[in-house]
C-alpha positions as CSV (number, residue, x, y, z in Angstrom):
1,X,78.9,76.6,157.6
2,X,79.1,78.0,160.5
3,X,76.6,77.9,162.2
4,X,73.0,72.9,170.5
5,X,69.7,70.1,171.8
6,X,68.0,68.1,174.2
7,X,65.3,65.2,174.7
8,X,66.1,61.5,175.7
9,X,67.3,59.5,172.8
10,X,64.9,56.2,171.5
11,X,64.8,53.6,174.1
12,X,67.3,50.8,172.3
13,X,70.1,53.7,171.8
14,X,73.1,53.5,173.8
15,X,74.0,56.4,176.3
16,X,74.9,60.0,174.6
17,X,78.5,60.3,174.1
18,X,79.6,63.9,173.8
19,X,83.0,65.2,174.9
20,X,83.2,64.0,178.2
21,X,83.1,66.7,181.1
22,X,85.2,67.3,184.3
23,X,82.8,69.4,186.1
24,X,79.7,67.8,187.9
25,X,76.3,68.1,186.0
26,X,74.0,70.0,187.3
27,X,70.5,68.7,188.1
28,X,67.4,70.7,187.9
29,X,64.0,70.2,186.2
30,X,64.5,73.6,184.2
31,X,68.1,72.7,183.1
32,X,69.8,76.2,181.7
33,X,66.6,78.0,182.3
34,X,67.4,78.4,186.1
35,X,70.6,80.1,185.8
36,X,70.1,83.6,185.5
37,X,72.9,84.6,183.3
38,X,72.4,82.2,180.4
39,X,68.2,83.2,180.4
40,X,69.7,86.9,180.0
41,X,72.6,85.9,177.1
42,X,69.5,84.0,175.6
43,X,67.3,86.7,175.4
44,X,69.8,88.8,174.5
45,X,71.3,86.8,172.0
46,X,67.9,85.3,170.6
47,X,66.1,88.6,169.9
48,X,69.6,90.4,167.9
49,X,69.2,86.8,166.2
50,X,65.4,88.1,165.3
51,X,67.0,92.2,163.9
52,X,69.9,90.1,162.4
53,X,67.0,87.8,160.0
54,X,64.9,91.2,159.6
55,X,67.9,93.0,159.0
56,X,69.3,90.4,156.5
57,X,66.6,90.1,154.0
58,X,66.0,94.2,154.7
59,X,69.2,95.0,153.1
60,X,68.9,92.5,150.5
61,X,65.0,94.0,149.7
62,X,66.5,97.5,149.9
63,X,69.4,97.0,147.3
64,X,67.3,95.2,144.8
65,X,64.0,96.8,145.2
66,X,64.2,100.5,146.2
67,X,68.2,101.1,144.8
68,X,67.6,98.3,141.3
69,X,71.1,96.9,142.1
70,X,72.6,94.6,139.9
71,X,72.9,91.1,141.1
72,X,76.8,91.9,141.4
73,X,76.0,94.7,143.7
74,X,73.8,92.3,145.6
75,X,76.5,89.8,145.7
76,X,78.9,92.9,146.7
77,X,76.9,94.0,148.8
78,X,76.9,90.1,150.5
79,X,80.5,89.7,150.6
80,X,81.2,93.4,152.5
81,X,79.9,91.7,155.6
82,X,82.3,89.4,155.8
83,X,85.3,90.9,154.2
84,X,86.8,91.7,157.5
85,X,87.2,88.2,158.6
86,X,90.6,88.5,156.1
87,X,92.2,91.0,157.8
88,X,90.8,90.6,161.3
89,X,89.9,87.1,162.7
90,X,93.2,86.0,163.7
91,X,93.7,89.4,165.4
92,X,90.5,89.4,167.1
93,X,91.2,86.1,168.1
94,X,94.2,86.9,169.7
95,X,92.6,90.3,171.7
96,X,88.9,88.2,172.6
97,X,91.4,85.8,174.5
98,X,92.8,88.6,176.1
99,X,89.8,90.9,177.4
100,X,86.8,90.3,178.9
101,X,84.7,88.7,176.3
102,X,81.1,90.0,177.8
103,X,82.3,93.3,177.5
104,X,83.7,93.0,173.6
105,X,80.2,91.9,173.1
106,X,78.4,94.9,175.1
107,X,80.4,97.2,172.8
108,X,79.7,95.6,169.3
109,X,76.0,95.6,170.4
110,X,76.4,99.6,170.5
111,X,78.3,99.9,167.5
112,X,76.0,98.0,165.5
113,X,72.6,99.5,167.0
114,X,74.5,102.7,165.2
115,X,75.4,101.5,162.1
116,X,72.3,99.8,161.1
117,X,70.0,102.8,162.5
118,X,72.0,104.9,160.1
119,X,70.5,103.4,157.3
120,X,67.0,104.5,157.9
121,X,67.8,107.6,159.1
122,X,69.7,108.0,155.6
123,X,66.6,106.7,153.6
124,X,63.9,109.0,155.3
125,X,66.2,111.9,154.3
126,X,66.2,110.8,150.8
127,X,70.2,110.3,150.7
128,X,70.5,106.5,150.9
129,X,72.9,104.9,148.3
130,X,74.5,101.7,147.4
131,X,77.7,102.8,148.5
132,X,76.1,103.6,152.3
133,X,74.7,100.3,152.1
134,X,78.0,98.4,151.2
135,X,80.0,100.8,153.6
136,X,77.3,99.6,156.6
137,X,77.7,96.0,155.4
138,X,81.7,96.3,155.9
139,X,81.7,98.1,159.4
140,X,79.2,96.1,160.6
141,X,80.9,93.2,159.2
142,X,84.1,94.0,161.2
143,X,82.4,94.6,164.8
144,X,81.0,91.5,163.8
145,X,84.6,89.7,164.0
146,X,85.0,90.6,167.4
147,X,81.4,89.8,168.3
148,X,80.8,86.2,167.1
149,X,84.9,85.6,168.8
150,X,83.4,86.7,171.8
151,X,80.2,84.5,171.8
152,X,81.6,81.8,170.3
153,X,84.3,81.9,173.5
154,X,82.0,83.0,176.1
155,X,79.9,80.1,176.9
156,X,82.3,77.9,178.5
157,X,82.7,80.4,181.7
158,X,78.7,80.8,182.1
159,X,77.7,76.9,181.8
160,X,79.4,73.8,183.2
161,X,81.1,71.4,180.3
162,X,78.3,68.7,180.4
163,X,75.8,71.5,179.4
164,X,77.6,72.9,176.3
165,X,75.3,70.7,174.2
166,X,72.0,71.9,176.0
167,X,73.3,75.7,175.8
168,X,73.9,75.1,172.2
169,X,70.8,73.5,171.4
170,X,68.9,76.6,173.3
171,X,70.8,79.1,171.9
172,X,70.5,77.5,168.2
173,X,66.8,77.3,168.7
174,X,66.1,80.3,169.4
175,X,67.8,81.8,166.4
176,X,66.4,79.6,164.2
177,X,63.3,80.8,165.5
178,X,64.3,84.3,164.9
179,X,65.0,83.1,161.8
180,X,61.9,82.1,161.1
181,X,59.8,85.3,162.1
182,X,62.8,87.6,161.1
183,X,62.1,87.3,157.4
184,X,58.4,87.5,157.0
185,X,58.7,90.1,159.4
186,X,61.1,91.9,157.0
187,X,58.7,91.2,154.4
188,X,55.2,92.7,156.3
189,X,57.6,96.1,157.3
190,X,58.8,96.5,153.6
191,X,55.1,96.1,152.6
192,X,54.0,98.6,154.9
193,X,56.6,100.8,155.8
194,X,59.6,100.2,153.1
195,X,62.4,98.2,153.1
196,X,64.1,100.4,155.3
197,X,62.3,100.0,158.1
198,X,63.3,96.5,158.8
199,X,67.0,97.9,159.5
200,X,65.4,100.0,162.3
201,X,64.3,96.7,164.0
202,X,67.6,95.7,163.5
203,X,69.1,98.2,165.2
204,X,66.6,98.4,168.0
205,X,67.1,94.5,168.8
206,X,71.0,95.2,169.4
207,X,70.1,97.7,172.3
208,X,67.9,95.1,173.7
209,X,71.0,92.2,173.7
210,X,73.6,95.3,174.6
211,X,71.2,95.7,177.7
212,X,70.9,91.8,178.3
213,X,74.7,91.1,178.1
214,X,75.7,94.1,180.7
215,X,73.2,92.7,183.5
216,X,75.4,89.8,182.9
217,X,77.4,89.3,186.4
218,X,79.3,86.3,185.5
219,X,82.8,86.4,186.8
220,X,85.7,86.4,183.9
221,X,89.5,86.5,184.4
222,X,91.1,87.2,181.7
223,X,94.8,86.1,181.6
224,X,96.9,88.9,183.3
225,X,99.1,91.5,181.7
226,X,102.8,89.5,182.8
227,X,101.2,86.3,181.3
228,X,100.9,87.7,177.8
229,X,103.5,86.9,175.0
230,X,103.3,88.5,171.7
231,X,100.7,89.3,169.7
232,X,101.8,87.4,166.7
233,X,103.0,85.1,168.9
234,X,99.6,84.4,170.7
235,X,98.2,84.2,167.0
236,X,100.4,81.7,166.0
237,X,99.3,79.9,169.0
238,X,96.4,79.6,167.5
239,X,96.9,78.7,164.1
240,X,99.1,75.9,165.4
241,X,96.7,74.2,167.0
242,X,94.2,74.2,164.3
243,X,96.4,72.9,161.9
244,X,97.7,70.1,163.5
245,X,94.4,68.4,165.0
246,X,93.4,66.7,162.2
247,X,89.6,67.1,163.7
248,X,89.7,70.8,163.6
249,X,91.1,70.8,160.5
250,X,89.2,68.8,159.1
251,X,85.8,70.7,160.2
252,X,87.5,74.0,159.0
253,X,88.1,72.8,155.6
254,X,84.1,71.6,155.3
255,X,82.9,74.6,156.6
256,X,84.8,76.7,154.2
257,X,83.8,74.6,151.3
258,X,80.3,74.1,152.3
259,X,80.2,78.6,153.0
260,X,81.5,79.2,149.3
261,X,78.2,77.2,147.8
262,X,76.0,78.5,150.5
263,X,76.8,82.1,150.2
264,X,76.7,81.4,146.3
265,X,73.4,80.8,146.6
266,X,72.4,83.2,149.4
267,X,74.2,86.2,146.5
268,X,71.1,85.4,144.1
269,X,68.3,84.0,146.3
270,X,66.3,87.3,146.4
271,X,67.1,88.0,142.7
272,X,65.7,84.4,141.7
273,X,62.6,84.5,144.0
274,X,61.7,88.1,142.5
275,X,63.0,88.3,139.0
276,X,63.1,84.6,138.2
277,X,59.8,83.3,140.4
278,X,58.0,86.1,140.5
279,X,57.9,86.6,144.2
280,X,56.5,89.8,146.2
281,X,58.9,91.7,148.9
282,X,56.4,89.8,151.2
283,X,56.6,86.6,149.9
284,X,59.9,86.6,149.3
285,X,59.7,86.9,153.6
286,X,57.6,84.2,153.5
287,X,59.8,81.8,151.8
288,X,62.5,82.7,153.9
289,X,60.5,82.1,157.4
290,X,59.1,78.2,155.8
291,X,62.9,78.0,155.5
292,X,63.9,78.9,158.7
293,X,61.9,76.2,160.3
294,X,64.3,74.0,159.2
295,X,66.8,75.6,161.2
296,X,64.4,75.1,163.7
297,X,63.9,71.3,163.4
298,X,67.9,71.0,163.0
299,X,68.2,72.7,166.3
300,X,65.8,71.0,168.0
301,X,66.7,67.4,166.3
302,X,70.9,67.7,166.8
303,X,70.9,66.6,170.4
304,X,68.6,63.4,169.4
305,X,70.9,63.0,166.4
306,X,74.3,62.6,168.4
307,X,72.9,60.6,171.3
308,X,71.3,58.0,168.7
309,X,73.9,57.8,166.2
310,X,76.8,59.8,168.1
311,X,78.5,63.2,167.6
312,X,80.8,62.4,164.7
313,X,78.5,60.1,162.8
314,X,75.5,62.4,163.3
315,X,77.6,65.2,162.0
316,X,77.9,62.9,158.7
317,X,74.2,61.8,158.1
318,X,73.2,65.7,158.6
319,X,75.2,66.9,155.9
320,X,74.9,63.5,153.3
321,X,71.3,63.2,153.8
322,X,70.2,66.5,154.5
323,X,71.8,69.4,152.7
324,X,71.3,67.3,148.9
325,X,67.8,68.4,149.0
326,X,68.7,71.9,148.3
327,X,69.4,70.3,144.4
328,X,65.3,70.7,144.5
329,X,65.7,74.8,145.3
330,X,66.4,76.0,141.7
331,X,63.6,73.5,140.2
332,X,61.0,76.3,141.7
333,X,58.5,78.1,139.2
334,X,60.0,76.2,136.3
335,X,59.7,72.0,137.4
336,X,58.2,72.3,140.7
337,X,56.2,74.6,142.7
338,X,57.7,77.2,144.7
339,X,56.5,75.4,147.7
340,X,57.9,71.6,147.1
341,X,61.0,73.4,146.5
342,X,60.8,75.3,149.1
343,X,59.9,72.5,151.9
344,X,63.2,71.0,150.4
345,X,65.7,74.0,150.9
346,X,64.2,73.9,154.6
347,X,64.7,70.1,155.0
348,X,68.3,70.5,153.7
349,X,68.7,73.7,155.9
350,X,67.7,71.6,158.9
351,X,70.9,69.6,158.2
352,X,73.4,72.1,158.1
353,X,72.3,73.7,161.5
354,X,72.4,70.9,163.0
355,X,75.5,69.6,161.9
356,X,76.4,73.0,162.9
357,X,75.3,73.0,166.6
358,X,77.1,69.4,166.8
359,X,80.6,70.8,165.4
360,X,80.3,74.0,167.4
361,X,79.8,71.9,170.8
362,X,82.3,69.6,170.0
363,X,84.5,73.1,169.9
364,X,83.6,74.3,172.8
365,X,84.3,71.2,174.6
366,X,87.4,69.9,172.9
367,X,89.3,73.3,172.7
368,X,91.7,74.4,175.8
369,X,89.8,77.2,177.4
370,X,92.6,79.7,177.5
371,X,92.8,79.6,173.5
372,X,89.3,79.2,172.5
373,X,88.8,82.7,171.1
374,X,92.4,81.8,169.4
375,X,91.5,78.7,167.7
376,X,87.9,79.8,167.1
377,X,89.0,82.6,165.5
378,X,91.5,80.6,163.7
379,X,88.9,78.4,162.2
380,X,86.5,80.8,161.4
381,X,89.3,83.0,159.4
382,X,89.8,80.2,157.2
383,X,85.9,79.4,156.8
384,X,84.2,82.5,156.7
385,X,87.0,83.8,154.7
386,X,85.0,81.6,151.8
387,X,81.9,84.2,152.6
388,X,82.9,86.8,150.2
389,X,84.4,84.7,148.1
390,X,81.2,82.7,147.4
391,X,78.9,86.0,147.4
392,X,81.1,87.3,144.8
393,X,81.5,84.5,142.2
394,X,77.8,84.0,143.1
395,X,76.8,87.8,142.3
396,X,79.0,87.3,139.2
397,X,77.8,84.4,137.8
398,X,74.1,85.9,138.4
399,X,75.4,88.3,135.9
400,X,77.0,86.3,133.6
401,X,74.3,83.2,133.3
402,X,71.3,84.0,135.3
403,X,69.9,83.1,138.9
404,X,68.7,79.9,138.2
405,X,71.9,78.6,136.7
406,X,74.0,79.7,139.7
407,X,71.8,78.4,142.4
408,X,73.0,74.8,140.5
409,X,76.4,75.8,140.1
410,X,76.8,77.2,143.7
411,X,74.2,74.2,145.3
412,X,77.0,71.3,144.1
413,X,79.5,73.3,145.5
414,X,77.9,73.1,148.6
415,X,77.4,69.5,148.4
416,X,80.6,68.5,147.5
417,X,81.8,70.1,151.0
418,X,80.2,66.3,152.9
419,X,83.6,64.7,150.6
420,X,85.9,66.2,152.8
421,X,84.2,65.1,156.0
422,X,84.2,61.6,154.2
423,X,88.2,61.7,153.5
424,X,88.7,62.8,156.9
425,X,89.4,61.1,160.5
426,X,85.5,61.4,161.0
427,X,84.9,58.3,159.1
428,X,85.4,55.5,160.9
429,X,84.1,57.5,165.0
430,X,81.3,57.2,166.2
431,X,81.6,60.3,168.5
432,X,84.1,63.2,168.3
433,X,87.0,62.5,170.8
434,X,88.3,64.1,174.3
435,X,90.0,67.1,174.8
436,X,93.9,66.6,174.1
437,X,96.1,66.6,177.0
438,X,98.4,69.4,176.9
439,X,101.9,69.0,175.8
């Protein structure tokens, strides 16, 4: 589940214990806001995050409302965005470690602008079909393999190691704020101008992101050509590091199972709200906005949780205490008012996002800088590959058993991921370990 924090801990708590850094911490009353390159990254990624939040809802609304897609077709659409990880994830990690990561992000932003912009154009011309939506989702997913890998690897070159947790908090908080505004905005656009207008807004945000990323002046130093080895050998190094390290291996397995359940839910959530609970398209956006408040709260609380309880113990608390609230979601409109289920859903998202921030900061501080793209891509290939499986499974179950029963089943799968954390090496730790010494 894939998808960083500020604020002092309560008085009696011990000092923070994220992985220590080799770089001296920066002292500024404004923290990372004082750094121009970080501000540009934050603005660009928060803006594109707003577009993604709008686009995700708009894409589902176009399929369900405009094209009257079946639950399986909605699941297929959701899966298409993640299938490319199966084929490109490992290659992208090796290539991104060879290239300037900011330039990779810039090219990806431009390609996403063109892809998502094609949907409203086809809609206005009366040519839009489910086939085009699936193709756009598939190609955009391929581009996002490179964008996600580069984005996950570029941060350590922009901020000092002690500031990674703060940086991830600020970035995740921006994403969460965008996720609050995005669904509501998508619903309003759908009501006023039609669902495809949300995808136009998504396309425009990638233009803003491209401008911001293109003006970052941080110096990157990819390894010279003389130091490159065969692409398969470099991929193997990242895979072996992940497989041999008990902490990274546990986190990757946990994320895979969590993504299986989470995306099974997401495959049918729009259908569930519209057809089972009777929510309007505008109301769907409002529900998703309320749920996204939990993401913002999770990002804001992650740092306090990590400092109060330790990074490893904090991750366990997020997943074992917050995530179980998801079990109240399928009761919406039947045994519980929708508002109560939506608040519970938001609490579950709070736990998931806080855990993601803590785990993501650990990856960036723990992995060797020269290999971080390959290691993260290896982990992402494992956990993101579960997303299309979960989406297709959720869509198929929704077709056979109905959306409400599907959410019950996939919520149980999501919660079973916590057992992987309990069975791994994190159970007895307060905080994650430091980066291992080179062998």
